[in-house]
C-alpha positions as CSV (number, residue, x, y, z in Angstrom):
1,M,-21.4,313.0,248.0
2,I,-23.5,310.1,246.7
3,L,-23.8,307.1,249.1
4,E,-25.8,303.9,248.3
5,Q,-26.0,300.6,250.2
6,T,-27.3,297.2,249.5
7,T,-27.3,294.3,252.0
8,S,-27.4,290.6,251.2
9,D,-30.4,288.7,252.6
10,N,-28.4,285.7,253.6
11,W,-25.0,287.1,254.6
12,L,-26.2,290.5,255.8
13,S,-23.1,291.9,254.1
14,N,-23.0,295.3,252.5
15,T,-22.0,296.8,249.2
16,W,-21.3,300.5,249.3
17,L,-21.4,302.8,246.3
18,V,-19.6,306.1,246.9
19,G,-19.8,308.8,244.3
20,D,-18.4,312.3,244.3
21,R,-21.3,313.9,242.4
22,P,-23.9,313.2,239.7
23,G,-22.1,312.5,236.4
24,G,-18.8,312.0,238.3
25,K,-16.5,309.3,239.6
26,A,-17.4,306.5,242.0
27,V,-15.8,303.5,243.9
28,L,-17.4,300.4,245.2
29,I,-16.5,299.1,248.7
30,D,-17.1,295.4,249.0
31,T,-19.4,293.5,246.6
32,G,-21.4,291.0,248.7
33,G,-24.7,292.9,248.6
34,P,-27.2,292.5,245.7
35,P,-25.7,294.2,242.6
36,G,-29.1,295.1,240.9
37,P,-29.9,298.2,242.9
38,I,-26.2,299.3,242.8
39,L,-26.1,299.1,239.0
40,E,-29.4,301.0,238.8
41,A,-27.9,303.8,241.1
42,I,-24.8,304.0,239.0
43,E,-26.9,304.5,235.9
44,Q,-29.3,306.9,237.6
45,H,-26.4,309.1,238.9
46,R,-24.4,308.7,235.7
47,L,-21.3,307.6,237.6
48,E,-18.1,306.2,236.2
49,V,-16.9,303.4,238.6
50,T,-13.1,303.5,238.8
51,H,-12.2,301.0,241.6
52,V,-13.5,298.0,243.5
53,L,-12.1,298.4,247.0
54,C,-12.1,295.2,249.1
55,T,-11.9,295.3,252.9
56,H,-10.9,291.6,252.9
57,H,-11.1,288.4,251.0
58,H,-14.1,286.6,252.6
59,I,-16.7,285.5,250.0
60,D,-19.5,287.6,251.5
61,H,-17.5,290.7,250.7
62,V,-16.2,289.8,247.2
63,A,-19.0,287.7,245.7
64,H,-19.7,290.1,242.8
65,N,-16.2,291.5,242.1
66,A,-16.1,289.9,238.6
67,K,-19.5,291.3,237.7
68,Y,-18.4,294.9,238.4
69,T,-14.9,294.6,236.8
70,E,-16.4,293.1,233.7
71,A,-19.0,295.9,233.5
72,F,-16.7,298.8,234.2
73,G,-13.2,297.6,233.5
74,C,-12.0,298.8,237.0
75,P,-9.3,297.1,239.2
76,V,-10.0,295.1,242.3
77,C,-7.9,296.6,245.1
78,G,-7.0,295.1,248.5
79,H,-4.2,294.6,251.0
80,G,-1.1,292.8,249.6
81,S,-1.0,290.3,252.5
82,E,-4.2,288.8,251.2
83,R,-3.1,288.4,247.5
84,D,-2.8,284.6,247.9
85,L,-6.2,284.5,249.8
86,F,-7.9,286.1,246.8
87,E,-6.5,283.4,244.5
88,G,-9.3,280.9,243.6
89,L,-12.0,283.5,243.8
90,D,-13.7,284.6,240.6
91,R,-11.4,287.7,240.6
92,G,-8.0,288.1,242.2
93,L,-6.4,291.4,243.2
94,D,-5.3,293.8,240.5
95,R,-3.8,296.4,242.8
96,E,-2.3,296.1,246.3
97,L,-3.0,298.9,248.8
98,A,-0.6,299.6,251.6
99,D,-1.5,301.2,254.9
100,G,-1.9,304.9,254.4
101,E,-2.1,304.7,250.6
102,V,-4.5,307.0,248.9
103,V,-6.8,306.4,245.9
104,E,-7.9,309.6,244.2
105,T,-10.7,309.6,241.7
106,G,-12.7,312.6,240.7
107,E,-13.4,314.5,243.9
108,L,-13.0,311.4,246.1
109,R,-9.9,310.9,248.2
110,V,-9.9,307.4,249.7
111,R,-7.2,306.5,252.3
112,A,-6.6,302.9,253.2
113,L,-6.0,301.9,256.8
114,H,-4.6,298.5,257.6
115,I,-6.7,297.2,260.5
116,P,-5.8,293.4,260.9
117,G,-7.6,291.1,263.3
118,H,-10.6,289.7,261.6
119,T,-8.2,288.9,258.7
120,V,-4.5,289.6,258.2
121,G,-5.1,292.2,255.5
122,Q,-8.3,293.8,256.7
123,L,-8.6,297.3,255.4
124,A,-10.7,300.3,256.4
125,F,-11.3,303.1,253.9
126,V,-11.5,306.7,254.9
127,V,-13.3,308.8,252.4
128,N,-12.7,312.6,252.1
129,E,-11.6,312.6,255.8
130,E,-15.3,312.5,256.9
131,R,-16.4,308.9,257.1
132,V,-14.9,305.4,257.4
133,F,-15.8,302.1,256.0
134,T,-14.7,299.5,258.6
135,G,-15.3,296.1,256.9
136,D,-15.6,293.3,259.5
137,T,-13.6,295.0,262.2
138,L,-16.1,297.4,263.8
139,F,-19.9,297.0,263.6
140,R,-22.8,298.9,265.2
141,R,-22.5,297.7,268.8
142,S,-20.3,294.7,267.9
143,I,-16.9,293.8,266.5
144,G,-15.4,291.2,264.1
145,G,-14.2,287.8,265.3
146,T,-10.7,286.3,265.2
147,R,-11.5,282.8,264.1
148,G,-12.4,283.2,260.4
149,P,-10.2,282.1,257.4
150,G,-7.0,284.1,257.2
151,H,-7.5,285.6,260.7
152,A,-4.9,287.5,262.7
153,T,-4.9,287.8,266.5
154,F,-7.0,289.3,269.2
155,E,-4.2,291.7,270.0
156,D,-4.2,292.8,266.4
157,L,-8.0,293.3,266.5
158,R,-8.0,295.3,269.7
159,H,-5.2,297.5,268.5
160,S,-7.0,298.1,265.2
161,I,-10.2,299.2,267.0
162,M,-8.8,301.1,269.9
163,D,-5.6,302.6,268.5
164,V,-6.5,303.1,264.9
165,L,-10.2,303.5,264.4
166,M,-11.0,305.1,267.7
167,A,-8.2,307.6,267.1
168,L,-10.2,309.0,264.2
169,P,-12.6,312.0,264.8
170,H,-15.5,310.6,266.8
171,E,-18.1,312.6,264.8
172,W,-17.3,310.5,261.7
173,A,-19.9,308.1,260.3
174,V,-19.0,304.4,260.4
175,H,-20.2,302.2,257.5
176,P,-19.5,298.6,258.4
177,G,-19.3,295.5,256.4
178,H,-22.6,294.2,257.7
179,V,-26.0,296.0,258.3
180,E,-26.5,299.4,259.9
181,S,-24.2,302.4,260.0
182,T,-23.2,304.2,263.2
183,T,-20.7,306.8,264.4
184,L,-17.4,306.5,266.2
185,A,-18.9,308.5,269.0
186,Q,-21.8,306.1,269.4
187,E,-19.5,303.1,269.4
188,W,-17.2,304.7,272.0
189,E,-20.1,305.1,274.3
190,E,-22.3,302.1,273.5
191,N,-20.2,299.3,272.0
192,P,-19.8,296.8,274.8
193,F,-16.3,295.7,273.6
194,V,-15.0,299.2,273.3
195,R,-16.4,300.1,276.7
196,A,-14.6,297.1,278.3
197,W,-11.3,297.8,276.5
198,R,-11.3,301.5,277.6
199,G,-12.0,300.6,281.2
200,A,-15.6,301.9,281.4
201,D,-17.0,298.5,282.2
202,S,-15.4,295.5,283.9
203,P,-15.0,292.1,282.1
204,G,-16.9,289.2,283.5
205,D,-15.5,285.9,285.0
206,A,-18.1,283.3,284.1
207,R,-16.8,279.8,283.3
208,C,-17.5,278.4,279.8
209,T,-16.2,276.2,277.1
210,A,-15.4,277.8,273.7
211,F,-14.9,275.5,270.7
212,G,-15.0,272.7,273.4
213,Q,-12.0,274.1,275.3
214,P,-12.3,275.4,278.9
215,A,-12.3,279.2,279.1
216,T,-13.5,282.3,280.9
217,L,-16.3,284.3,279.4
218,L,-15.2,287.9,279.7
219,L,-18.0,289.5,277.6
220,A,-21.0,288.4,275.6
221,A,-22.9,290.9,273.4
222,R,-25.5,290.9,270.7
223,D,-24.0,290.6,267.2
224,Y,-25.1,292.1,264.0
225,D,-27.0,289.0,263.0
226,G,-29.0,288.7,266.2
227,G,-26.7,286.1,267.7
228,E,-23.9,286.7,270.2
229,K,-20.2,287.7,269.9
230,C,-18.0,286.6,272.8
231,W,-14.7,287.7,274.2
232,V,-13.0,284.7,276.0
233,R,-9.8,283.8,277.6
234,F,-8.8,280.2,277.1
235,D,-7.3,278.3,280.1
236,E,-4.6,276.8,277.9
237,G,-2.0,279.4,277.2
238,D,-4.1,282.3,278.6
239,V,-5.0,283.1,275.0
240,L,-7.6,285.8,274.3
241,D,-10.0,285.5,271.4
242,V,-13.3,286.9,270.0
243,V,-15.5,284.0,268.9
244,P,-19.1,283.3,267.8
245,G,-21.6,282.9,270.6
246,S,-22.7,279.7,269.0
247,Q,-19.4,278.1,269.9
248,V,-19.6,279.1,273.6
249,V,-21.3,277.1,276.3
250,R,-21.7,278.6,279.7
251,T,-20.7,276.2,282.5
């Protein structure tokens, strides 16, 4: 298998090029990374790009959709619940992918997993039952937040991570939407949020404000960009949320 990655300097978001073999078929997963090295790799490996697969609609993951579709005539694919959210971007959805739907191209078999939380239509992509591309749901030692445009709920996010992704074979590689790759085994043992949710570590009880509202800080951990990602419980309504550390003030 051919696997190439580029990462945006400002967003730190990834584009993944996945090819079956030199001279074969390929898919692109998200397009926020610099396209130049990806286009060079496509030419070097003599690949035919057949699909652009979008984990979700946020601009740092779809910025170059139109460039690739114009170059290769391939469809933009994503979850149907985000069709309206793709409207207004430089390229909308051409094909909707449902949970469990399979895209087959050359020797690649790509299975879509619906993992809402960070967004309502967030998808992961399982390639050849050996690796998973997790978008903005699961990162190396961190997780996605539940306050971005088109978000779902904390309960959705926790279910997607613990009951869907962590149910996959733990030896699989994880290729996230931002920065470094990891494995499910490493995240099971070392991701602070996964450890807390499986009962290996206890949540904290420090008082804080989040987005200016009184809350309890259950967990703060380093995020992929060097900042913090925080799990909080708001006093009003006893609502759980995953929020940027920049919006949390310890009291």
